[in-house]
N, C-alpha and C positions, 0 to 999 in steps of 0.2 A: 505494499499499499505506498500510495505517496506520504513524503512527511512533510510537504508543502501544502498549504492549502491556499486558493486565492479565488476574491470574489469580484468575477467580472460583469460589468454592465453591458448587459446582452438585449440585442434589438431584435437579433435575428436575421439581419442584412448580412449582406456578402463580409465586411468587415471584420464584425465580432464573431459572425461565424466561423470564419479561417481563424481568427485569434484563439479562440476557443481550444480547434483543433491543436495549435501550436502550443500553447500550456500544457496541455494534455501530454505531448512530446517530450516537452521539456521535464515533465516529472510531477507536474502540478496537479494536486485534487481540485477541480473546478467548480466552482459555486456558481449558476448562473442566476443572477437577477437580474428582471425584467420591471418595470417601472412604469405604473400605469399612472400617466398626468392627462389623462384624456385623450390620446389618440384613438384612432380606429383601427382595431387590432382585434385578431384572434387570438387570444393571450394562452389559449389552451396550446392551439398550434405552436404558438413561440418555443412555449417553455417545452412541448414534446421534441420537437428540433433541436433544444438545446442538449436533452440529453440523447437521443438519437448521436449526438457528435461527441460526446464525450462527458458530459458535466454529470457528477455526481449527483446534484439536487438542482434544481431550479424553483425558485421562489418570486412568485408574481405580487408585487406589492404595490395595492390601490392606494396611491397618494393625491389622488384628484380632490378631497376634502381639503387637506392641508396645503396643497397648491395655491388652492384659491385664498382660503381664509389666512394664511401665516407668510405668503409672497405675493398673490396679484392684488388683492386689496390694499396692503400696504405700501405698493409700488403705485398704485392710481390715486390712493391718499397721499401721499405725498411728490404728485405730479412728476412722478421719472419719465422722464421722454429723453431719450439717447439723441444729441445731435439734432433736438428740435424736432422729431419725426418719429422715434422707433420707441415702440411700447414695452419692448424687451423682453418679448413671449419666452425666446429661447433661454435668455440670461436668467429668467426668472427660474423656468425650470430647473438649470443644472443643479443649484444648491439644495433642492427638496432631496433631489435623485440620489447628488452624492451624501448627503445627513444619513438617508435610509440604507445605503452602501457600506455605510462607515459601522453603522449600527447592526447588521447583519456579520461584518465581518467579525466584530468584538464578541456580538451573539454566540458565533460558531467557531472562533477560536483562531481563525485565519491570521496569516502571518501576512498577506498582500491584498493591494486591490489593482483592479485593472480598466482600462476604458480603452474604446478605439477609434478615439480622436486623434486628427493628425497635426502635426508640429508645425501647421502654419495658422491654425485657424484660434479662436477665442475658448471653445469648448475647454482644448487641453487644459489652458489655466485655468478653467472654473471650478475643473474638477480636482485639479492637484493642490491647488490653493486649499478648498473645502478639506480635503483630506489631511493637507497639511495645521489647518486650523481646529480639525475636529479628532484627528487621531495621529498625531505626528510620527508615534512609531511602525505605521504602517509602512510594507514597503509599497512602491507604486510601481505599476508594470504597465508601460505606455509602449509599445511595439512599433509604432509610427514615428518613434525618436531615436529606435536602436539602427546601427549602423548595417547589421546583418540581415533583419527584416527589410531595410529599404532596398538593400543591393537585390534581395530575393526576390522583392515586390515592388517592380516599378510601376505598375498601374493596374487597373482595374482585370484587363487580361490576364496577368499574371495570379491576382485572385481567382478568377473563374475557372482558370486550368489546375490552380491547389485542389479547387472545392471538388472538381469534377474526378480528380486522382483519388480523393479520399471517401468521395461519395458523401460529401458533407448537403443535406437538404436547406438549399437555399432558394429563394424565390430571386433570382436575377439574371440579367443578360447582359451580352457587352453593349448594345447599347442603351444608352441612356442621357437623354438631352440635358437633365438639371437633376439637384438631389433635392429632398423635401423632408423636412421634419415640421411634426405636428403635436400639439398639445391642447390641454382646456385656452390656454391664453389666445394661440393663434397658428397659424401655417405658416412656415417660412419655405421659401426655395431661392438657389443659388446654385452657383458653378455649370457647367457645361456650357451651352449655347447663351446662357443667362452673363457668362462673363466677359462678352462684349456688351459695354453699358449703352449701346446706340442699338441693340436688338429688342424689340417690343418684344413682351412675354405673348405665348400664344395663348389666346382666349380660354380653350379648354384646361390650359393650367389650373387654375382656380378652383378650388374644392369647397371653401366656404362662402366666397362672397360670388353674387350676381351680377353680372356687368351692369351698368347704369339703363342700358338699352333695353336689358331685360328683367329689370327691376319693376317690380308692381307699381300701377298710377296712382293705386290707394293709399293712403300715408298708414303706418301704424302708431297710434298714442302710447304713449306707456306712462306710468306714475312706478318714481325710481324712490324708495324711503331710505335717509341714512339715519346712522347713530354714531356718534363721535367719527364721520367723515367715513364708516364701513358703512355699503348698503346690507338691508337687514331685509328688504322685501321690494318685490316688483309685482306692478298692478298693470295686465293690461288691460287698458281699458277700451278697447274694442270689442274684446271678449269676454269681459270680466274675470278672466283667471288670474290668481294670484302667486307667487312663488318668493317662498321664504327660507328653503333649504340653500345653500351656498353654492354648490353645486349646480341645482336646478334652477337656482335663480340665473347663473352665469350661463346655463346651457339655453336657457331662454333669450337672453341678451342675445345671444352668439348667433340662434338662429332668426331672430326677427332682424337683426344686423344685418346679417350675411343676405337675406332674401333683397334687401335693400340696398345692398352694395355699399356698406359703410365698412370703412378699417382698411383699404386698400393701400400699401404705401411701395413705393419703387423707390429707391435710394441707392448712393455710392457711400459706405460709410467708412468710418478708421478701424479697425480691429486694433485690438491692445499690443499686437504683434509689431506694428508698425505699417502694417500692410492693408491699402483701400481694396474695400471689396464689396461686391452690390449685391444687394438684399431685396429680396420681396417679399411682402409680407401681407398676410388676411388675418386683422384683429378686430372682427367685429364688435363683440361683448366689452372687450377693454375699450375700445374708441365710446362707445355709449357711455362708459360710466365714469370715462376721463372727462368728456363735455358738461354732462350732469353734476360732478361733483364740483368743477370748476365754476357753475354756476351758482349753487347752493352755498359756496365759499363767497360767493360778492355779495349775500346778505346775512351770512352769519358769522363770517371771520374779521377778526381787528384788521385795520389797515397794516397797522406796522408789522404785525404777526405776518401778515400775508406775505408781505415785503422780505420779514427774513428768511421765510419759507421757501421765497423762489429763488433767494439767491443761493439757497444750500439746494435747489431740485435739481441744476445740472450736475453738481458733484454729486449728489442720491444717483442720478442716474448712471454715470461714470462709474461709482461703486460698485454698482450692478452689474453693469456691461462689463467690466474689466475683473470680476469674480471673486470680489471681496465680500460677497455677504458674511461672512461669518468672519469680523474684524473688528478692531477698536472703534475705527471710526465708523462703522456700522452701527455700533450701538450708541455711540455719539448722535449720530442722525437721526436714528429711531428716536431715542428718549426727547430729543425735540421736537421733532414731528409730533410724538403723542401728544405733549401738553398743546400744540396749536389745534390738534385735533379734537381736543374737548369740546363737545357743546356743539360740535357743527352736526344738528340734527335738522331733519325735516325732510321735505317732500319736494320733487321738481317735476315735473311733467314736460315729455318730449315728445317730440315729431319726428318718424324715422321716416325719409322721402330720399329714393334718388340720391344715395351718397351721403345724406346728410341727415346729423342730429340738430335739430331745432328746438330750443326750451322754449317751452309756451308759458310758463309759470312755476312759481316756488313759494313755498311757505317755511317757515321755520318756527322753532318753539324759543330759540336762540336767537331771534332777529335783531342784529344791528342797527338795519334801515328803519328812520323814523318818516313815515309819509309827509306829516304835519312839516316836521323840520326841511325835508328836500324839496317841500312844494314850493311853487312860484307865485301860489295865491294865499296862501296863509303863512303867518308870522312863526308860528311854530314856536315863540321862546325866544327865535333868533332875529338880535338888532343887527340890522342891515348897516348903518352906521357904523356899527365897530369895523366893517370890512375896511374902512380907511385906514387905521391903524395900522392891520395885519398887512396891507399892500405897503403901505409905508416902510414899515422894518423889513419886509420881503425886497425891496428895492435899494437899500443901502448898499448893496456890494455892486448891483449894478449902476448906479451911480458913480460909487466910487471908482470903476471899472472905465465909463465915460468920460470923466475925466482925466485919465490916467492917457487915454488913446490921444485925447485931445491936444494934452501936454507935449506928448511926441511927436504930432504932426506940426505944430508949430516950434521943435526944436531944428 
């Protein structure tokens, strides 16, 4: 029996299937770990193929609720958008996957963890930083960074030949125009034909969202309820259905947003390793929540707190994207954000239509908006004559600056 035990993050795809076989050839007892983060898979079939390839055990772990409540919702609450466009669907899934992988490794007495991420991408960083933060004594086996592995497998044809030679059950062909990854938050597409940034994605590529041409001509109306900036209920105002379970709530937003073509992004982003890469994303539910919560913050979050939060938000997005979910800086940011999210309670009504999320109205029990105070027709306790002094004080530096400019022109 092998005296070395490794937990492999196994998807059933070509890369991890071949890596599983190679690890057994190296004398490892391999535990295949399959993370269910909401992708459309036959998990029983994936587990069975892992066992056929040589895994001693195959664990399918349902991480959907933890993914939604502990990763997706906090990211949306913190306004995490990488490079002003990307809602971080892949980056958010990796820490929850790595966390459970470490838990299994420690529980099963494994000495190592392994993954199939390449040495060019972001995922290798996200997995390995999580491993280092959670279980630094575990050995990390990353074949795509090993010289011997890279020399043996120059590309996909070599992997396919290896799979045929060892009768590894995989669903793969030599022709693959792009790669994709799916979870509850989004579906992403990259590589292959999409590496040319001027090539338009084929319409049939998209799986979660309709094109705007095919989106319904009738809008959908939802009411989204928040407690401390966390979604707690979604009402479909058109058919009366309500959803409060986090996963069911998010699935409904994905379904309705997808029908209306909401949440498509095509961008060239900057990977942490320094390479620019094109990514195409479908994030319907996350996009709806993002717009609804930003609207609620307008009436329920203090102005200065909002400004400070939004100063930190780009850094928050970078921390997530770069793989530092389990880090001191993340602990600091989340502690600050939790304070800012306190009492961000209320309901936002939105209309979904042809790629747009349109807020129609909002209510909050912690309302900072004063209708009388903001009214142009009612004084509301505001003495407009006070504005003279306010403007004079605000203009002091402008007057001083103009005097300096005038003096320099005279000299």
